[in-house]
A tleap script that builds the chain and sets N, CA, C and O, in Angstrom:
source leaprc.protein.ff14SB
mol = sequence {
  NMET LYS LEU TYR ASP CYS PRO ARG ASP THR
  TRP VAL LYS LEU LYS GLU ALA THR THR ILE
  PRO PRO ALA ALA PRO THR VAL GLY ALA SER
  GLU GLU ILE TYR PHE CYS HIE ILE ASP GLY
  MET TYR SER PHE CYS LEU ASN LYS LYS GLY
  ASP VAL VAL HIE ILE ALA ALA TRP THR ASP
  VAL GLU ILE CYS LYS ASP GLN LYS LYS PRO
  PRO LYS ARG LYS TYR CSER
}
set mol.1.N position { 90.517 105.637 57.907 }
set mol.1.CA position { 91.547 106.646 57.835 }
set mol.1.C position { 91.814 107.142 59.259 }
set mol.1.O position { 90.883 107.322 60.044 }
set mol.2.N position { 93.047 107.355 59.573 }
set mol.2.CA position { 93.417 107.913 60.877 }
set mol.2.C position { 93.238 109.433 60.846 }
set mol.2.O position { 93.396 110.065 59.802 }
set mol.3.N position { 92.914 109.998 61.980 }
set mol.3.CA position { 92.684 111.438 62.050 }
set mol.3.C position { 93.910 112.218 61.593 }
set mol.3.O position { 93.778 113.254 60.942 }
set mol.4.N position { 95.097 111.731 61.928 }
set mol.4.CA position { 96.311 112.467 61.536 }
set mol.4.C position { 96.518 112.491 60.020 }
set mol.4.O position { 97.342 113.266 59.535 }
set mol.5.N position { 95.795 111.665 59.259 }
set mol.5.CA position { 95.881 111.674 57.791 }
set mol.5.C position { 94.849 112.599 57.147 }
set mol.5.O position { 94.908 112.832 55.940 }
set mol.6.N position { 93.918 113.122 57.918 }
set mol.6.CA position { 92.858 113.982 57.381 }
set mol.6.C position { 93.374 115.397 57.144 }
set mol.6.O position { 94.255 115.876 57.858 }
set mol.7.N position { 92.814 116.060 56.132 }
set mol.7.CA position { 93.170 117.468 55.940 }
set mol.7.C position { 92.616 118.319 57.086 }
set mol.7.O position { 91.590 117.988 57.680 }
set mol.8.N position { 93.297 119.399 57.381 }
set mol.8.CA position { 92.830 120.324 58.420 }
set mol.8.C position { 91.503 120.944 58.008 }
set mol.8.O position { 91.157 120.989 56.828 }
set mol.9.N position { 90.766 121.422 59.011 }
set mol.9.CA position { 89.495 122.126 58.787 }
set mol.9.C position { 88.509 121.284 57.980 }
set mol.9.O position { 88.000 121.714 56.945 }
set mol.10.N position { 88.253 120.068 58.480 }
set mol.10.CA position { 87.388 119.106 57.818 }
set mol.10.C position { 86.404 118.508 58.809 }
set mol.10.O position { 86.766 118.224 59.951 }
set mol.11.N position { 85.155 118.314 58.377 }
set mol.11.CA position { 84.183 117.571 59.179 }
set mol.11.C position { 84.495 116.091 59.058 }
set mol.11.O position { 84.641 115.576 57.950 }
set mol.12.N position { 84.598 115.403 60.185 }
set mol.12.CA position { 84.855 113.962 60.196 }
set mol.12.C position { 83.852 113.278 61.110 }
set mol.12.O position { 83.273 113.902 61.999 }
set mol.13.N position { 83.658 111.988 60.877 }
set mol.13.CA position { 82.774 111.177 61.717 }
set mol.13.C position { 83.611 110.093 62.370 }
set mol.13.O position { 84.359 109.385 61.694 }
set mol.14.N position { 83.487 109.964 63.672 }
set mol.14.CA position { 84.249 108.951 64.392 }
set mol.14.C position { 83.728 107.567 64.038 }
set mol.14.O position { 82.517 107.364 63.944 }
set mol.15.N position { 84.625 106.621 63.842 }
set mol.15.CA position { 84.245 105.254 63.520 }
set mol.15.C position { 84.322 104.349 64.742 }
set mol.15.O position { 83.948 103.178 64.680 }
set mol.16.N position { 84.810 104.897 65.859 }
set mol.16.CA position { 85.013 104.105 67.070 }
set mol.16.C position { 85.027 105.020 68.282 }
set mol.16.O position { 85.141 106.239 68.153 }
set mol.17.N position { 84.911 104.430 69.443 }
set mol.17.CA position { 85.130 105.189 70.672 }
set mol.17.C position { 86.598 105.605 70.684 }
set mol.17.O position { 87.439 104.917 70.105 }
set mol.18.N position { 86.906 106.697 71.321 }
set mol.18.CA position { 88.256 107.235 71.227 }
set mol.18.C position { 88.846 107.570 72.590 }
set mol.18.O position { 88.139 107.628 73.596 }
set mol.19.N position { 90.129 107.785 72.600 }
set mol.19.CA position { 90.856 108.205 73.798 }
set mol.19.C position { 90.817 109.723 73.870 }
set mol.19.O position { 91.050 110.410 72.876 }
set mol.20.N position { 90.519 110.235 75.058 }
set mol.20.CA position { 90.520 111.678 75.283 }
set mol.20.C position { 91.390 111.976 76.493 }
set mol.20.O position { 91.598 111.098 77.330 }
set mol.21.N position { 91.905 113.199 76.603 }
set mol.21.CA position { 92.711 113.543 77.769 }
set mol.21.C position { 91.860 113.547 79.042 }
set mol.21.O position { 90.640 113.694 78.969 }
set mol.22.N position { 92.488 113.388 80.195 }
set mol.22.CA position { 91.742 113.442 81.458 }
set mol.22.C position { 91.003 114.775 81.601 }
set mol.22.O position { 91.531 115.827 81.241 }
set mol.23.N position { 89.797 114.722 82.123 }
set mol.23.CA position { 88.946 115.892 82.395 }
set mol.23.C position { 88.483 116.622 81.138 }
set mol.23.O position { 87.975 117.739 81.232 }
set mol.24.N position { 88.646 116.018 79.968 }
set mol.24.CA position { 88.175 116.635 78.724 }
set mol.24.C position { 86.734 116.206 78.459 }
set mol.24.O position { 86.308 115.148 78.925 }
set mol.25.N position { 85.976 117.019 77.712 }
set mol.25.CA position { 84.604 116.630 77.359 }
set mol.25.C position { 84.605 115.330 76.559 }
set mol.25.O position { 85.503 115.089 75.753 }
set mol.26.N position { 83.594 114.497 76.788 }
set mol.26.CA position { 83.516 113.221 76.088 }
set mol.26.C position { 83.019 113.408 74.662 }
set mol.26.O position { 82.339 114.382 74.341 }
set mol.27.N position { 83.377 112.454 73.823 }
set mol.27.CA position { 82.956 112.447 72.428 }
set mol.27.C position { 82.420 111.054 72.142 }
set mol.27.O position { 83.111 110.064 72.381 }
set mol.28.N position { 81.203 110.968 71.635 }
set mol.28.CA position { 80.594 109.673 71.380 }
set mol.28.C position { 81.038 109.057 70.063 }
set mol.28.O position { 81.382 109.763 69.115 }
set mol.29.N position { 81.026 107.729 70.018 }
set mol.29.CA position { 81.322 107.026 68.767 }
set mol.29.C position { 80.278 107.422 67.734 }
set mol.29.O position { 79.105 107.580 68.074 }
set mol.30.N position { 80.671 107.579 66.519 }
set mol.30.CA position { 79.870 107.996 65.363 }
set mol.30.C position { 79.436 109.463 65.424 }
set mol.30.O position { 78.589 109.885 64.636 }
set mol.31.N position { 79.997 110.233 66.334 }
set mol.31.CA position { 79.690 111.668 66.404 }
set mol.31.C position { 80.459 112.406 65.311 }
set mol.31.O position { 81.606 112.070 65.016 }
set mol.32.N position { 79.828 113.404 64.719 }
set mol.32.CA position { 80.508 114.248 63.738 }
set mol.32.C position { 81.167 115.407 64.468 }
set mol.32.O position { 80.550 116.067 65.304 }
set mol.33.N position { 82.430 115.641 64.137 }
set mol.33.CA position { 83.171 116.751 64.735 }
set mol.33.C position { 83.922 117.498 63.650 }
set mol.33.O position { 84.202 116.953 62.582 }
set mol.34.N position { 84.245 118.751 63.935 }
set mol.34.CA position { 85.018 119.575 63.009 }
set mol.34.C position { 86.473 119.507 63.438 }
set mol.34.O position { 86.837 120.024 64.494 }
set mol.35.N position { 87.303 118.871 62.625 }
set mol.35.CA position { 88.722 118.701 62.919 }
set mol.35.C position { 89.480 119.946 62.478 }
set mol.35.O position { 89.482 120.299 61.298 }
set mol.36.N position { 90.126 120.608 63.441 }
set mol.36.CA position { 90.911 121.810 63.131 }
set mol.36.C position { 92.372 121.455 62.851 }
set mol.36.O position { 92.893 121.745 61.774 }
set mol.37.N position { 93.035 120.819 63.838 }
set mol.37.CA position { 94.434 120.443 63.639 }
set mol.37.C position { 94.890 119.483 64.730 }
set mol.37.O position { 94.227 119.333 65.757 }
set mol.38.N position { 96.024 118.836 64.498 }
set mol.38.CA position { 96.650 117.962 65.485 }
set mol.38.C position { 97.498 118.830 66.410 }
set mol.38.O position { 98.162 119.766 65.965 }
set mol.39.N position { 97.467 118.514 67.682 }
set mol.39.CA position { 98.258 119.247 68.674 }
set mol.39.C position { 98.931 118.210 69.566 }
set mol.39.O position { 98.424 117.888 70.641 }
set mol.40.N position { 100.068 117.690 69.124 }
set mol.40.CA position { 100.737 116.628 69.871 }
set mol.40.C position { 100.064 115.298 69.609 }
set mol.40.O position { 99.827 114.938 68.455 }
set mol.41.N position { 99.746 114.547 70.686 }
set mol.41.CA position { 99.092 113.253 70.469 }
set mol.41.C position { 97.570 113.364 70.445 }
set mol.41.O position { 96.882 112.370 70.212 }
set mol.42.N position { 97.045 114.547 70.682 }
set mol.42.CA position { 95.607 114.788 70.595 }
set mol.42.C position { 95.329 115.832 69.521 }
set mol.42.O position { 96.253 116.408 68.946 }
set mol.43.N position { 94.071 116.065 69.264 }
set mol.43.CA position { 93.685 117.022 68.234 }
set mol.43.C position { 92.885 118.164 68.853 }
set mol.43.O position { 92.409 118.075 69.984 }
set mol.44.N position { 92.756 119.215 68.092 }
set mol.44.CA position { 91.912 120.350 68.464 }
set mol.44.C position { 90.724 120.300 67.520 }
set mol.44.O position { 90.869 120.522 66.318 }
set mol.45.N position { 89.536 120.007 68.070 }
set mol.45.CA position { 88.319 119.858 67.267 }
set mol.45.C position { 87.177 120.619 67.922 }
set mol.45.O position { 87.279 121.045 69.073 }
set mol.46.N position { 86.099 120.783 67.186 }
set mol.46.CA position { 84.878 121.399 67.708 }
set mol.46.C position { 83.722 120.435 67.472 }
set mol.46.O position { 83.617 119.823 66.409 }
set mol.47.N position { 82.853 120.307 68.481 }
set mol.47.CA position { 81.646 119.514 68.254 }
set mol.47.C position { 80.590 120.416 67.620 }
set mol.47.O position { 80.853 121.595 67.380 }
set mol.48.N position { 79.416 119.889 67.349 }
set mol.48.CA position { 78.376 120.665 66.662 }
set mol.48.C position { 77.895 121.863 67.463 }
set mol.48.O position { 77.383 122.830 66.899 }
set mol.49.N position { 78.063 121.798 68.793 }
set mol.49.CA position { 77.651 122.918 69.651 }
set mol.49.C position { 78.718 124.003 69.723 }
set mol.49.O position { 78.472 125.079 70.268 }
set mol.50.N position { 79.906 123.728 69.173 }
set mol.50.CA position { 80.998 124.696 69.219 }
set mol.50.C position { 81.927 124.514 70.400 }
set mol.50.O position { 82.819 125.332 70.624 }
set mol.51.N position { 81.722 123.431 71.170 }
set mol.51.CA position { 82.620 123.155 72.291 }
set mol.51.C position { 83.919 122.547 71.764 }
set mol.51.O position { 83.904 121.749 70.827 }
set mol.52.N position { 85.031 122.926 72.367 }
set mol.52.CA position { 86.320 122.349 71.999 }
set mol.52.C position { 86.399 120.934 72.554 }
set mol.52.O position { 86.121 120.710 73.732 }
set mol.53.N position { 86.780 119.978 71.708 }
set mol.53.CA position { 86.988 118.598 72.135 }
set mol.53.C position { 88.354 118.151 71.626 }
set mol.53.O position { 88.839 118.630 70.601 }
set mol.54.N position { 88.955 117.239 72.351 }
set mol.54.CA position { 90.282 116.730 72.002 }
set mol.54.C position { 90.184 115.218 71.879 }
set mol.54.O position { 89.872 114.529 72.850 }
set mol.55.N position { 90.449 114.704 70.686 }
set mol.55.CA position { 90.455 113.256 70.511 }
set mol.55.C position { 91.859 112.830 70.089 }
set mol.55.O position { 92.640 113.633 69.578 }
set mol.56.N position { 92.161 111.567 70.312 }
set mol.56.CA position { 93.488 111.048 69.989 }
set mol.56.C position { 93.749 111.147 68.487 }
set mol.56.O position { 92.850 110.927 67.675 }
set mol.57.N position { 94.970 111.476 68.133 }
set mol.57.CA position { 95.340 111.644 66.730 }
set mol.57.C position { 95.226 110.347 65.941 }
set mol.57.O position { 95.067 110.383 64.721 }
set mol.58.N position { 95.303 109.199 66.615 }
set mol.58.CA position { 95.265 107.900 65.928 }
set mol.58.C position { 93.853 107.316 65.825 }
set mol.58.O position { 93.700 106.149 65.462 }
set mol.59.N position { 92.835 108.093 66.133 }
set mol.59.CA position { 91.448 107.631 66.061 }
set mol.59.C position { 91.039 107.376 64.610 }
set mol.59.O position { 91.383 108.150 63.716 }
set mol.60.N position { 90.298 106.280 64.381 }
set mol.60.CA position { 89.758 105.992 63.051 }
set mol.60.C position { 88.549 106.880 62.782 }
set mol.60.O position { 87.611 106.930 63.577 }
set mol.61.N position { 88.584 107.580 61.648 }
set mol.61.CA position { 87.493 108.486 61.262 }
set mol.61.C position { 87.218 108.314 59.776 }
set mol.61.O position { 87.992 107.694 59.047 }
set mol.62.N position { 86.101 108.878 59.349 }
set mol.62.CA position { 85.835 108.994 57.915 }
set mol.62.C position { 85.443 110.437 57.645 }
set mol.62.O position { 84.796 111.076 58.474 }
set mol.63.N position { 85.832 110.942 56.498 }
set mol.63.CA position { 85.522 112.324 56.134 }
set mol.63.C position { 84.048 112.394 55.736 }
set mol.63.O position { 83.573 111.582 54.943 }
set mol.64.N position { 83.344 113.355 56.283 }
set mol.64.CA position { 81.920 113.531 55.985 }
set mol.64.C position { 81.753 114.069 54.565 }
set mol.64.O position { 82.548 114.885 54.098 }
set mol.65.N position { 80.717 113.601 53.897 }
set mol.65.CA position { 80.440 114.077 52.531 }
set mol.65.C position { 79.957 115.518 52.559 }
set mol.65.O position { 80.315 116.310 51.688 }
set mol.66.N position { 79.144 115.865 53.555 }
set mol.66.CA position { 78.604 117.215 53.681 }
set mol.66.C position { 79.586 118.067 54.485 }
set mol.66.O position { 79.663 117.938 55.707 }
set mol.67.N position { 80.324 118.922 53.816 }
set mol.67.CA position { 81.296 119.788 54.477 }
set mol.67.C position { 80.678 121.173 54.706 }
set mol.67.O position { 80.963 122.132 53.989 }
set mol.68.N position { 79.825 121.239 55.728 }
set mol.68.CA position { 79.148 122.500 56.053 }
set mol.68.C position { 80.124 123.454 56.747 }
set mol.68.O position { 81.277 123.108 57.006 }
set mol.69.N position { 79.643 124.643 57.036 }
set mol.69.CA position { 80.476 125.637 57.706 }
set mol.69.C position { 80.903 125.124 59.085 }
set mol.69.O position { 80.190 124.330 59.699 }
set mol.70.N position { 82.053 125.572 59.568 }
set mol.70.CA position { 82.465 125.167 60.914 }
set mol.70.C position { 81.555 125.781 61.970 }
set mol.70.O position { 80.996 126.855 61.752 }
set mol.71.N position { 81.401 125.120 63.100 }
set mol.71.CA position { 80.572 125.692 64.168 }
set mol.71.C position { 81.260 126.901 64.772 }
set mol.71.O position { 82.485 127.013 64.742 }
set mol.72.N position { 80.468 127.797 65.315 }
set mol.72.CA position { 81.038 128.957 65.997 }
set mol.72.C position { 81.589 128.490 67.329 }
set mol.72.O position { 80.878 127.853 68.106 }
set mol.73.N position { 82.836 128.795 67.600 }
set mol.73.CA position { 83.501 128.324 68.819 }
set mol.73.C position { 82.969 129.052 70.037 }
set mol.73.O position { 82.845 130.277 70.058 }
set mol.74.N position { 82.656 128.248 71.066 }
set mol.74.CA position { 82.213 128.806 72.344 }
set mol.74.C position { 83.442 129.141 73.191 }
set mol.74.O position { 84.417 128.388 73.200 }
set mol.75.N position { 83.397 130.221 73.871 }
set mol.75.CA position { 84.471 130.605 74.796 }
set mol.75.C position { 83.906 130.570 76.191 }
set mol.75.O position { 82.787 131.025 76.429 }
set mol.76.N position { 84.692 130.021 77.134 }
set mol.76.CA position { 84.191 129.981 78.510 }
set mol.76.C position { 84.825 131.046 79.359 }
set mol.76.O position { 84.517 131.154 80.545 }
savepdb mol mol.pdb
quit
């Protein structure tokens, strides 16, 4: 499933390495992230630590079975 087909506010697991914007934090393949919403060609997501990450909207993902609470967002 492509990320742009996933419902908002969902835990997803990456199925592949992904494209990220320049100077953005990296996201590893098979990492679980909390998908908030699509913002243009990238997405607004949170990793397990609460850091904001941006992955390409066309990234292949699978929806996690365990839909735990979203991580608390870190502010810098």
